[in-house]
KEDRENZA-513002 format. One record per residue: x, y, z of N, C-alpha, C in turn; residue number from 1. Coordinates in steps of 0.1 Angstrom, whole numbers, always signed. Layout:
BEGIN
ATOM;X;Y;Z;X;Y;Z;X;Y;Z;NUM
...
This chain:
BEGIN
ATOM;+688;+341;-2029;+674;+338;-2029;+667;+350;-2036;1
ATOM;+657;+347;-2044;+650;+357;-2052;+640;+364;-2043;2
ATOM;+639;+377;-2046;+629;+385;-2039;+615;+382;-2045;3
ATOM;+605;+386;-2037;+591;+384;-2042;+589;+391;-2055;4
ATOM;+594;+403;-2056;+593;+411;-2069;+600;+404;-2080;5
ATOM;+612;+399;-2078;+619;+392;-2089;+611;+380;-2093;6
ATOM;+606;+372;-2084;+598;+360;-2087;+586;+364;-2094;7
ATOM;+579;+374;-2090;+567;+379;-2097;+570;+383;-2111;8
ATOM;+581;+391;-2113;+585;+395;-2126;+588;+383;-2135;9
ATOM;+594;+373;-2129;+598;+361;-2137;+585;+354;-2142;10
ATOM;+575;+353;-2133;+562;+347;-2138;+555;+355;-2148;11
ATOM;+556;+368;-2147;+550;+377;-2157;+557;+375;-2170;12
ATOM;+570;+374;-2170;+578;+371;-2182;+574;+358;-2188;13
ATOM;+573;+347;-2180;+569;+334;-2185;+555;+335;-2192;14
ATOM;+546;+342;-2185;+532;+344;-2191;+533;+351;-2204;15
ATOM;+541;+362;-2205;+542;+369;-2217;+548;+360;-2228;16
ATOM;+557;+352;-2225;+563;+343;-2235;+553;+333;-2240;17
ATOM;+545;+328;-2231;+534;+318;-2236;+524;+326;-2244;18
ATOM;+521;+338;-2241;+512;+346;-2249;+518;+349;-2263;19
ATOM;+531;+352;-2263;+537;+354;-2276;+537;+342;-2285;20
ATOM;+540;+330;-2279;+540;+318;-2286;+526;+315;-2292;21
ATOM;+516;+317;-2284;+502;+314;-2288;+495;+324;-2295;22
ATOM;+500;+337;-2295;+492;+348;-2301;+491;+348;-2316;23
ATOM;+501;+343;-2323;+501;+343;-2337;+506;+357;-2342;24
ATOM;+499;+362;-2353;+504;+375;-2359;+493;+386;-2358;25
ATOM;+484;+385;-2348;+474;+396;-2347;+480;+408;-2339;26
ATOM;+471;+418;-2338;+476;+431;-2331;+480;+428;-2317;27
ATOM;+473;+420;-2310;+477;+417;-2296;+491;+411;-2295;28
ATOM;+494;+402;-2305;+507;+396;-2305;+518;+407;-2306;29
ATOM;+516;+417;-2314;+525;+427;-2316;+527;+435;-2303;30
ATOM;+516;+438;-2296;+517;+445;-2283;+525;+436;-2273;31
ATOM;+522;+423;-2273;+529;+415;-2263;+544;+414;-2267;32
ATOM;+547;+413;-2279;+561;+412;-2283;+568;+425;-2280;33
ATOM;+562;+436;-2281;+568;+449;-2278;+571;+450;-2263;34
ATOM;+561;+446;-2254;+563;+445;-2240;+574;+436;-2236;35
ATOM;+574;+424;-2242;+585;+414;-2240;+598;+420;-2244;36
ATOM;+599;+426;-2256;+611;+431;-2261;+617;+442;-2252;37
ATOM;+608;+450;-2246;+613;+460;-2237;+618;+455;-2224;38
ATOM;+614;+443;-2220;+618;+439;-2206;+627;+426;-2206;39
ATOM;+629;+420;-2218;+636;+407;-2218;+646;+407;-2230;40
ATOM;+658;+403;-2227;+668;+402;-2238;+665;+389;-2246;41
ATOM;+671;+388;-2257;+669;+376;-2265;+674;+363;-2258;42
ATOM;+685;+364;-2251;+690;+353;-2243;+680;+349;-2232;43
ATOM;+675;+359;-2225;+665;+357;-2215;+652;+350;-2220;44
ATOM;+648;+355;-2232;+636;+349;-2238;+638;+335;-2242;45
ATOM;+650;+331;-2247;+653;+317;-2250;+654;+309;-2237;46
ATOM;+659;+314;-2226;+659;+307;-2213;+645;+305;-2208;47
ATOM;+637;+316;-2210;+623;+315;-2205;+615;+304;-2214;48
ATOM;+618;+305;-2227;+611;+295;-2236;+615;+281;-2232;49
ATOM;+628;+278;-2229;+632;+265;-2225;+626;+261;-2211;50
ATOM;+624;+271;-2202;+618;+269;-2189;+604;+265;-2191;51
ATOM;+597;+272;-2199;+582;+269;-2202;+581;+255;-2207;52
ATOM;+590;+251;-2217;+590;+238;-2223;+592;+227;-2212;53
ATOM;+602;+230;-2204;+606;+220;-2193;+594;+219;-2183;54
ATOM;+588;+230;-2179;+577;+229;-2170;+565;+222;-2176;55
ATOM;+562;+224;-2189;+551;+217;-2195;+554;+202;-2195;56
ATOM;+566;+198;-2200;+568;+184;-2201;+569;+177;-2187;57
ATOM;+574;+184;-2177;+573;+179;-2163;+559;+175;-2159;58
ATOM;+550;+184;-2162;+536;+181;-2158;+530;+171;-2168;59
ATOM;+532;+172;-2181;+526;+163;-2191;+531;+149;-2189;60
ATOM;+544;+148;-2187;+550;+134;-2186;+545;+128;-2173;61
ATOM;+544;+136;-2162;+538;+131;-2150;+524;+126;-2151;62
ATOM;+516;+133;-2159;+503;+129;-2162;+503;+116;-2170;63
ATOM;+511;+115;-2181;+511;+103;-2189;+516;+91;-2182;64
ATOM;+525;+93;-2173;+531;+81;-2165;+522;+77;-2154;65
ATOM;+515;+86;-2148;+508;+83;-2135;+493;+83;-2136;66
ATOM;+487;+90;-2146;+473;+92;-2146;+466;+88;-2159;67
ATOM;+473;+89;-2170;+466;+86;-2183;+461;+72;-2183;68
ATOM;+449;+70;-2188;+439;+78;-2195;+429;+85;-2187;69
ATOM;+431;+86;-2174;+421;+93;-2165;+421;+108;-2168;70
ATOM;+412;+115;-2163;+411;+130;-2166;+423;+138;-2161;71
ATOM;+427;+136;-2149;+437;+145;-2143;+446;+138;-2134;72
ATOM;+457;+144;-2130;+467;+139;-2121;+466;+147;-2108;73
ATOM;+464;+140;-2097;+464;+146;-2084;+479;+149;-2081;74
ATOM;+483;+162;-2079;+497;+165;-2078;+504;+160;-2065;75
ATOM;+497;+159;-2054;+504;+154;-2042;+505;+139;-2041;76
ATOM;+494;+132;-2045;+494;+117;-2044;+500;+111;-2057;77
ATOM;+501;+118;-2068;+505;+113;-2081;+496;+102;-2085;78
ATOM;+483;+103;-2082;+473;+94;-2087;+464;+100;-2097;79
ATOM;+458;+92;-2106;+449;+98;-2116;+435;+98;-2110;80
ATOM;+427;+107;-2115;+413;+108;-2111;+404;+112;-2123;81
ATOM;+392;+107;-2123;+383;+110;-2134;+373;+121;-2128;82
ATOM;+376;+133;-2131;+368;+144;-2125;+356;+147;-2133;83
ATOM;+356;+145;-2146;+344;+147;-2154;+339;+136;-2162;84
ATOM;+343;+124;-2159;+338;+112;-2166;+347;+104;-2174;85
ATOM;+360;+106;-2173;+370;+97;-2179;+372;+101;-2194;86
ATOM;+374;+113;-2197;+377;+117;-2211;+391;+121;-2214;87
ATOM;+400;+117;-2205;+414;+121;-2207;+416;+136;-2209;88
ATOM;+410;+144;-2200;+409;+158;-2202;+423;+165;-2203;89
ATOM;+432;+160;-2195;+445;+166;-2195;+452;+164;-2209;90
ATOM;+450;+152;-2215;+455;+150;-2228;+448;+159;-2238;91
ATOM;+435;+161;-2237;+428;+170;-2246;+433;+184;-2244;92
ATOM;+435;+189;-2232;+440;+202;-2229;+454;+204;-2234;93
ATOM;+462;+194;-2235;+476;+195;-2239;+478;+196;-2254;94
ATOM;+468;+193;-2262;+470;+193;-2276;+475;+206;-2282;95
ATOM;+470;+218;-2277;+475;+230;-2283;+490;+233;-2279;96
ATOM;+494;+229;-2267;+508;+231;-2263;+517;+222;-2270;97
ATOM;+513;+209;-2272;+521;+200;-2280;+523;+205;-2294;98
ATOM;+512;+211;-2300;+514;+217;-2313;+523;+229;-2313;99
ATOM;+521;+238;-2303;+530;+250;-2302;+545;+246;-2300;100
ATOM;+547;+235;-2293;+561;+230;-2291;+566;+222;-2303;101
ATOM;+558;+220;-2312;+562;+212;-2324;+565;+197;-2322;102
ATOM;+558;+192;-2311;+560;+178;-2308;+550;+170;-2316;103
ATOM;+554;+167;-2329;+545;+160;-2338;+542;+146;-2334;104
ATOM;+552;+139;-2328;+551;+125;-2324;+540;+124;-2313;105
ATOM;+541;+132;-2302;+532;+131;-2291;+518;+137;-2295;106
ATOM;+518;+147;-2304;+506;+153;-2308;+498;+143;-2317;107
ATOM;+505;+136;-2326;+499;+126;-2334;+493;+114;-2326;108
ATOM;+501;+109;-2316;+497;+99;-2307;+484;+103;-2300;109
ATOM;+484;+116;-2295;+473;+121;-2287;+460;+122;-2295;110
ATOM;+462;+127;-2307;+450;+129;-2316;+444;+115;-2320;111
ATOM;+453;+106;-2323;+449;+92;-2327;+442;+86;-2315;112
ATOM;+448;+87;-2303;+442;+81;-2291;+428;+87;-2289;113
ATOM;+427;+100;-2289;+414;+107;-2287;+404;+102;-2297;114
ATOM;+408;+101;-2310;+399;+97;-2321;+394;+83;-2319;115
ATOM;+402;+74;-2313;+398;+60;-2311;+390;+58;-2298;116
ATOM;+393;+66;-2288;+388;+63;-2275;+378;+73;-2269;117
ATOM;+377;+85;-2274;+368;+95;-2268;+354;+92;-2272;118
ATOM;+346;+89;-2262;+332;+85;-2265;+323;+93;-2255;119
ATOM;+312;+97;-2261;+302;+104;-2252;+289;+96;-2250;120
ATOM;+290;+84;-2253;+278;+75;-2251;+279;+67;-2238;121
ATOM;+290;+70;-2230;+292;+63;-2218;+286;+72;-2207;122
ATOM;+278;+66;-2198;+272;+73;-2187;+282;+72;-2175;123
ATOM;+285;+84;-2169;+294;+84;-2158;+287;+92;-2147;124
ATOM;+290;+88;-2134;+284;+95;-2123;+290;+109;-2122;125
ATOM;+302;+111;-2128;+308;+124;-2127;+304;+133;-2139;126
ATOM;+297;+128;-2148;+294;+136;-2160;+284;+147;-2158;127
ATOM;+288;+159;-2162;+279;+170;-2161;+280;+177;-2175;128
ATOM;+271;+174;-2184;+272;+178;-2198;+275;+193;-2200;129
ATOM;+268;+202;-2195;+271;+216;-2198;+286;+220;-2195;130
ATOM;+291;+215;-2183;+304;+219;-2180;+314;+211;-2189;131
ATOM;+311;+198;-2190;+320;+189;-2198;+320;+194;-2213;132
ATOM;+308;+198;-2218;+307;+203;-2232;+316;+215;-2234;133
ATOM;+315;+225;-2224;+323;+237;-2225;+337;+234;-2224;134
ATOM;+341;+225;-2215;+355;+221;-2213;+361;+215;-2225;135
ATOM;+354;+205;-2231;+360;+198;-2242;+358;+205;-2255;136
ATOM;+345;+208;-2259;+342;+213;-2272;+347;+228;-2273;137
ATOM;+344;+236;-2262;+348;+250;-2263;+363;+252;-2264;138
ATOM;+371;+244;-2257;+385;+245;-2257;+391;+242;-2271;139
ATOM;+384;+233;-2278;+389;+229;-2291;+386;+239;-2302;140
ATOM;+377;+248;-2300;+374;+259;-2310;+387;+267;-2312;141
ATOM;+393;+271;-2301;+405;+280;-2301;+417;+272;-2307;142
ATOM;+417;+259;-2305;+428;+251;-2309;+428;+248;-2324;143
ATOM;+416;+250;-2330;+415;+246;-2344;+425;+253;-2353;144
ATOM;+427;+266;-2351;+436;+273;-2359;+450;+268;-2359;145
ATOM;+454;+262;-2347;+468;+256;-2346;+468;+243;-2353;146
ATOM;+458;+235;-2353;+457;+222;-2359;+459;+224;-2374;147
ATOM;+452;+234;-2380;+453;+236;-2395;+468;+239;-2399;148
ATOM;+475;+246;-2391;+489;+249;-2394;+498;+238;-2391;149
ATOM;+494;+229;-2382;+503;+218;-2377;+501;+206;-2386;150
């Protein structure tokens, strides 16, 4: 059984790995790579990478099978819910990770589905524009650099 410290260190390593994947070639990425290099071997980094991929697809596949095209998946009931108006928010949020993982097939499907189905002219009782706008439009600004390379 893992100790709390070991478990915490494992989560820190996973977080650092995700940061390295998403950081690109800027100065912060160099710092994160240095910290990661000092604490994780190449084999451990590969195992962590695979664990991150597995965890992502566990969540993403669960959403696609049980909740898509609703906004989110309730983890305990495995039911979909429209929290902000039915914009497939989890799908939108997943675009950057799909690009980082190199999943061109799912990324292409997602972009095409969003292009055909995402509409802002539908009035919903759950719609709160400032929050929804920040959630959808704001998150896409950071993803734009990934899309250009993908």
